[in-house]
N, C-alpha and C positions, 0 to 999 in steps of 0.2 A: 421821585418822579411819581405824577398823579396819572396811573394807569386809566381809571376811569374817566379823569376827563379828557385823556387822548383816544378814548372811545377803542381801546384793546379789546381784538376778539380773537381768540386762540382755541385750536381744536388739535386733538393729537391722533396720529394712525401707530399702532402698536404692531409690529410684526413677531411673533414669537413662534420658534420652531416647536415642532411636536415630537414628542419621543415616541415615534413608531418603530416598526422592525423593517417597514419597507418605505421606499420612497414614494411618491403620489401618484407617478402615472407607469411605475415601471415595480419590478421584483428587487431591485438592488438595494442592498442594505445601508441604513441612514449612516454609516461611519465616516469620519474624518480621516484623512490620511497624510501621513508627510508627503511633501510634493516630490521628494527624492525617489520615493515609491511607484511613480507613475510608470506604466508599462506600455506607454505610447502617447504620441501626441500629431495634432494635426492641425491643418490652419482654414479659416474661413474669411470670406468677405462678407460683410453684413448690408443690407439696402433696405430701405422702407419701401412698404407696398401701399398701395392707395386704400383707403378705407372703402365700406360700403356706401359712403356719401361722396365718394369721388375726391377726396383730399388727401394730403399727407399730412400728418400730424407737424406742428410746428417744432417740437421738440427733437423728433426723429429728422425732420429737415436739417436742423442745426447739427446734429450728431454726424451727418453725412458731409458736411463740408470738407474733411479730411477722410480720403480712403484710405481706412487703415485695414491693416492685416492682422486678425487675431489669431492667438496662438492655444491649443487646450491640452491640457494635460488628462489622459485617461488613466484608467486602474483596471486590476483585474476584479475591483467591487463596483465598474460602473459597465453600462452597456450601450448598444446602439440608440436608446431612446434618447440618452444623454448626448448622444453624437448627432442627434436629429436625423437618423439614417433607418428609422424603423418608427413606425405610429406607436402612440402612448396606448398603454393598458389602460382597462375600467379605472375610474376613479378609487384609491384606495378607501376600502370601507373603514377601517379602523381610525383613520386620520378624519374621515367626517364624522364619526361617532365623537370623537374628542371635540370638533367644533360645535356640532350640537349641544356637548355637554357645557361648553363655554356659552354659547348662546342661551342656554336656560338659565345658567346662574346669572346673567344680566336680565333675565325675564323679556327674551326677545320673542319675535313670532318668526318661525321659520319659513321659508318659501316653499311653495307646493312641489317644486321641482328645481332641483339645482344643476343649471346649466353652466358649462364650462366655457369661458371666452379666451381670447388671445389678445394680450396687451402688449403692443408694439413697443419694444425695449432694443436699440441696436446699439449699445453702449458696449456690445462685446460681454456682456454678463450672461449671457447663454450664447448657444449655438443656432438657435433657428431665427433669432430675431425678433422672437415675442416672448412672455410669459403667461402661463395659463392661471386663469384666477376664476373663481367661481362663486358668487354670492349665496351664503347659507341662511342669513336671518336678519332681519331688521327691527328697528324699534326698540332697543335697550333703556335701562334705566342706571343712572349713577347716583352716589349720594349728592345732596345739596342741588337738586332740580338738574343735573348734568343728564346727558342723552348718547347713547351708542347710536350711532344712526346704523350702521352695517358691521357685519362679521363675513368676511370671505375667506375660504379656503385655497391658498396659493401654493405654487412651487417655489422653493428657495433658490436663489441665483447662484452662479458659478463664483467662486471665491477668486477675488484677483490674486495672482503672485506677487507681479511685477508688471508695470507697463501694460503692454496689450497682451500681456500672458494670464490665462485663466485656470484654474484647479477645478475638475467636472466631479470630483467627490461630493460637493457640497449641492451642486445643482439637483433639483428636484426634491430635496428634503421638504415634507409638508410643514407650513406654517400657517398661522392663520392672522388674518390682517384685521385688525380691530380698529373702527373709525368713529370718534365722536364727531357731535355737533361741534360748532365753534362756540361754546358754553362758557368758556374759562375767561376772565377779565383781570386776573393778576397772575404773575409769573408763578407765584407760589402756589396757586390753585392748580396750575398746568402740572407742576411738580407732583402734588398731591395726587391728583387724578392716575397720572402714570403710575404712581406706586401703587394706587387702589387695583387698578386693571393689573399690574404685575402679580401683586397679591391673589388675586381671583385667578389668574392662570396658573399660577403654582398650586392653587388648591386642589387642583384636578390630579395632581401628581402625574399627568402626563404631557409634561414640556420639558424639553432640554434644559440643561442648566449649565452656568459658564459663559465665559466671555464671547459676545457674538452670536449668543444664541436669541437674544430680544433686541429689539432696536426700535427707537421711538423717532418717528417723523411729527416735526410740530410745523403746524399751519398758523401764521402770524400775520394782522393786519391792524394796522390803526385808522382812526378817521382820516379821510384823505389819503391814506396810503394805498396799499395793493396787497394781495394774498401773496405770501411769500411760504414755500415749503421748505423746510429745513431737514435733509435727509441724513439719517444714520447717526441719531444721538444715542450712544450707547451708555452713556453714564448717567444714571438716575438722577444724582446730586448736581449734576450740570445745568439740568433743563431749566430751571429758573434763570440762571445766568444767561444762558442761550436768548431768553425769551427778551430780557431787558437788553442785552445788545442787539437784538432786532429791532426792539422799538428804538433804540438810540439812533440806529442805523435809518430809520425810516423817518424818524423826526428830522435829521440832519439833511436827508435828502429834499425833503419838503423845504427846508429853508434854502438849499441851493436851488432848487427850482424857484421860490418866489424870487431870489436874488437876480437869478438869470434874466427872469421876466422884466423885473424893475430895471436892468441894465440894457434890456433890447438886446440882448446877447443871441448869438446865432452861430451856426455850423458852417464853416467853410465847405463848400462843395466840390473844390479841385484839392487833388493829391499832388505834391510837390515831390519830384525826385532830387533830393539835396544829396546824392551820393558823392558828387565831385567835391562839395562844400566841405566834406570831412576827409578828403584825402590824405591829409596830413595829421590826421586827429591820433592823441596817444590813448584815448579811450579804447580796452582792448576789446569790448562788445561790438563796438562800431566799426573797428578796424577790420573785422575779420566778416563784416556783412558784405554780400553779395550787392543788396540793394539798402539804401537807406530813403525812406519815403517821410515825408511831413504833413500834416493835416492841422490848419490853422482853425482855432475855435474863437472867434472875436467876442469879447467881453466875457470870457473864463477865466482871466487871470486871476489867481488867490483861491478859486474855488476848486481848482484840480487837485490842489495840495492840502484841500479841508479835510480834516480826520472824520471819519464815519464811525468807526469802530475804533477801540484801543490798538494803536499801529496800524492801522488801515486807514488809506485816505479814498478821497472820489477817484483820484488817479489809478488806485488799485483795484477799483471797481471796472475801470476802462480796461486796465491790465487784464482782468479776468475775462474779458470778452476777447480780446486779443489772443489769448492763450488758445483759443478754441481752433484757430489758425496754425497752431502746432509751434508758435513763436514763445519765448521766454518771457516777453513782456514790452514795456514801452519805457521812453524817457518822455519827461514833460517839464516845459521851463518854470513851472512852480519849484522844481527840485534842482535845477540848474543854477548853476556849474556843479557838477558832482560826477561820479563814476569816471573821471578820466576826461570829460569835457570841460572846457575851459570858459571863463567868462568872456573873452574874445571870440570864442567860437560861437556863444549863445547870441552875442550882438551882430555878428555877421551873420548867424541866422535869421534874426529880425529883420535886419537890412535888406537880407537877399528875397525874405517872402513880404517885406511891406508891413510886417505886423506891429501894431501899437504896444505899448507897454500895458494896456488893460487886455490884451489878447492873450490866450496861451496858444502854445504851440505844442504837439504830440509827435514824437520822432518814434517810427517802427522800421527796425531792422531785421534782416534776412534775406532768404532767397528772395529772388524777385515775385514769384508767385505767392509764398507766404506774407510777404510786405504788403503786396497789394491786398490781399484776403483781410490782414491787419487793419489796413487803412479804413476798410469799409466798416469793420467792426467797431473801430474808432468813433466814424459818423455816427453808426447805428445808438451806440451807448450814449453819446453825448446828446443825442436828439431825444431819447429817453428822458434824458434830464429835466427836459422842459415838462414832460409829464408829472416827473417826481419820482414814484416808485415803480419801478416795473415789475409785473408779477414774473417771478422767477422760481426756479428750484434750486436749491442751495445747499453745499456740503458744509459739514461742521468742520470747522478748525480748533487744533487745542486751545483749550481756555475758553472757549465759548464764542468765539469769532466764527463768522461764515463765509464761503467764496461764492461765485456764481458757477453754476453747474450748466443750466440749459434752460430754456423757457419752460413754463409750466404748459405740461401737456393738455390736450383738447379731448374731447369726444372722438376725434378720429383717429387714436391710439387703439380703440377698441373694435373687435369682430369676433364673429361666432368661431369655436373650434369645434370642428365638424366631423373630427375622428374621435369624439368623445361623447358616449351617450349619456344624457341626463339621468340624474338617479331623484326619483318620487320620494317625498319624506311623507309618509302617510301618518295619520292621526295615532295609530298604534304605536309606530315607531318612535313618535316625538313623547307620548305619554310613558314610554318605556326609558327615556333619558333619566338619569339619576342626577340630581345637584348634589354636589359634593360639599362637606364642611367647610367653612371659609378659615383660613389659617388663623385669623384673628380670634375667630370662636374656638377653634382649637387650642389655642394657647391660653385662653381662659379656661377651659374646660381641663389641661393638664395642670394649670397652676392648682385649681380646687380638688381634682381626682388624685392627682399626684404628689401633692404637696410640693411641687417645685417651686424654686424663687421665681417671682414673674418674669425677671429678665431670663433666666434659664428657659423657662417655658417658651417665651417667645423666640428664643434663640432655637429652642427645639424644633419648634412647629414650622418655622421657616428654612431650617436646615435642608439642603440636598441629603442629609444623611438620618430624614426623619423615617424610613421605613426601617433602616437598622435600629435605630433607637425604638421604634414601636416593637420590635421583634424580640430586643432583649428584655424589654418589659414583661411582654407577654411570657416570655422565658422564665421569668421569676426574677430578673435582676433588679437589685433596688434601684429606683428612677434616678436618684442623684449620681450611683455608681455609673450607670448606661450613660447617663446625659455628660458627666465629667469625662468618660473614655471616649464618647464618639464625638463629641463637640469640642474638646479641648484637647486631649491626648494625642489624637492622630493629626490634629493640625499641628501640634507643636514637634511632634516627630518628624513632620513633612518639612518644615522651617530649618529642623536641624540636618535635612538631607536624607533621611530615612525614606526608601520607596514604598511608602505605605499603600502605592496602588497596587502593588503586590499582595496586599492583606485582603482577603475576602470577608464578606459579611460574615460568612459562617466561622471563619477563623476567630473573628473578634467574639461571637456569642460563645464559642467554646472555652476563650480565655475567661470571659467574664463567669461562664457559669463554674469554671473551676474555682475562680476566686469566692463566687458565692458559696459555693459548696466548702469552702474551707481548704481545699488543697493547696493552693498557694497564696500569699499575701496578697492585697491589692498594690502594695508598693512596688510590687516587680511587673506591674502590667506592662509599662513603657519598655522593659528591658524584653517580656516575651513578647510584644509586637514587634519590635525590633528585630528579633530572632527569626520571627515569622516573614518578615519583609525580605529578612538576608538568604530565604530558602528551606528553612526549617518547618516541619510541620506543626501546627497548632500542637497536637497531642504530645509530640516529642519535648516542645519546650517546656509543656507544662510538667512532663514527667521529669524533665533535668531539673526543676526547681520545687518539685513537690517532695513528699517524705514528712515533710512537719519536723517540728523540734518540741519534744516534750517540756513541759511546764519546768520539771527538774532541770534539765539540759538548758534551758532558757536561763533560770537562776543562776546556775553554773557559770553561764558563758557572761552573763552581767556583774557578777561578783567579781570574776576574773579582769573583767575592763575597769572596774570600778578600783578593783586595789592597785591597777598597773597606774592608775592616775590619781591616788587619794590625796595628794597634796592639791591637785587642781580641784578637785572635789571640794575638801575642806575649806579651799579659798572661794570657791563660787557658790558653796552650800547648795541648794535645790535649784539654783540658776545652771548648775552642771548639767542637768536633765537634757535641756535642747542640744547641746554640742554633742553630749554621748549617744543620742539616740543614732544620729548617722553612723556613728562607729560600730553599734549594736546589729544595727540593719545591715550592714557591710558584711560581718561577721556571719549573720544567719542566712544571708543572701536571699531576702525575701519570703523565706519560708515560716516566717511568723506575721500576724497583723501587727501593725504599729501600734494599736490601743494596746497589747498586750505585751509589747517590748517597754512601753513608758510606764505602764504600772508595775512591772518587774524593776525597770529604775528607779521608779519613784520609793518602793520600798527598800531597796539595796541602800539608796543615796541616804534615804533617812535614818536607815541602821547603822551607818557609818558616822554620820554627823554630830 
């Protein structure tokens, strides 16, 4: 696919949670909880308010199509600010300091005063009906002529438990929103830019790590298409595929538009009640519906079933709109007979509605109210097909496909937050902000200064355990031993089911220090860490394995083991050394370094063969 010829323009918004002690507008900890730990719950109905310009934002208006009751889980670590029953506290200065550090790393210009705004969001992800956001800086630089347009400091949304139930533990955690200009023109460029911004954020050492702590929204358009925002791309390696599939979707929608125009197609204005026609149907879905409505789309036949993304058709796009009415989806004649609907029923439907073969018919079933809402949505989405690509906010699906969420919001969604005072960014404050060393540069420096393999140096620099690695090296631990333990051994033990989360950094340092001092052999490190994870103190674990084995004692142990396996040794000669290493190490229980054991075995085997 020639993305340049297609006029691809893409920009990204990255949302990264900050690792602060307190939330952005209250003093609650930024701790995530298990939902079964919730200590209370309450309900809310959310309504859109009119903006200063006298308008209701179009995205909010669509969210209000269904009057939904939202349930919220509260905890002993949340407060009345999250409940929207108490005014917010002043903006968290720790979070603002991190946002300024990120801004300065991108060579941005800070605003003179940070003003907090309310951004209308009534999808249930907050209790107030809005999200607080504040612009901190503008005009940053990215490699390859890219540009960071703005950095905002925002409060995180509540986490959805299921359906209309949300958990308040995440609501209010500070995050930075980094928005680039539409400066990317290939899917790979979008992915690389997201990777670079992620690296800069981690370079501060002040961001949260783990799944869900960083999310990318991707804005995509092509020539003659429209800007589409895809929200919540969490997997970095999937970004390029998401862009490719959205370009495919827009190209296909434009081809459908052209064909509709060429056919002189139209959208039927009448909604037909065909409930009686399906009175004897064997379709389980239609059989239990209170109301079955039909919309005729003259000239649409064959286009409703056209694939716009792998496994998703134009009919799926219509279905996504209908789901906003609380329905499960639609049936359309490009896919029928199917789902229990017979060919005779389809013929009867066409005859009843006077629909020609070149026409498509959409069936909507459900309660009377929801089906009527769905029929309106069908006609709305079908009319948009004549424009080509509608401006939309879409959610990412597994594999890189996307589905409709709501229209793109407009300026009417923003209005001032009057409960939070602005914060002035003085020249002195800006000048005092320190730019962190980028992880890419740190990896190269560790490679040079610590003699680490380039791959290990990069792994150490980018690891969330970097502070522990640095502390170990500063404590005099050999870099390779520290890297092996921190980057590999802990991960391997975790995969084996060891509760390494019970092992504190100080425990790891104590064990490595004992190894470095020769108190225990490095081969016993996994065993020591396992014992600490199971509840033993690091000092007790080390003491149990310490004590050492003298050279004479080791020689005697080796001689005994070799003598017991003399036929094996004479048969394998020096190749017996490897198999016997494990036997001797088991005998000395990690109290002797492996190199010493190997040397003692080499001497003894040489003596007897």
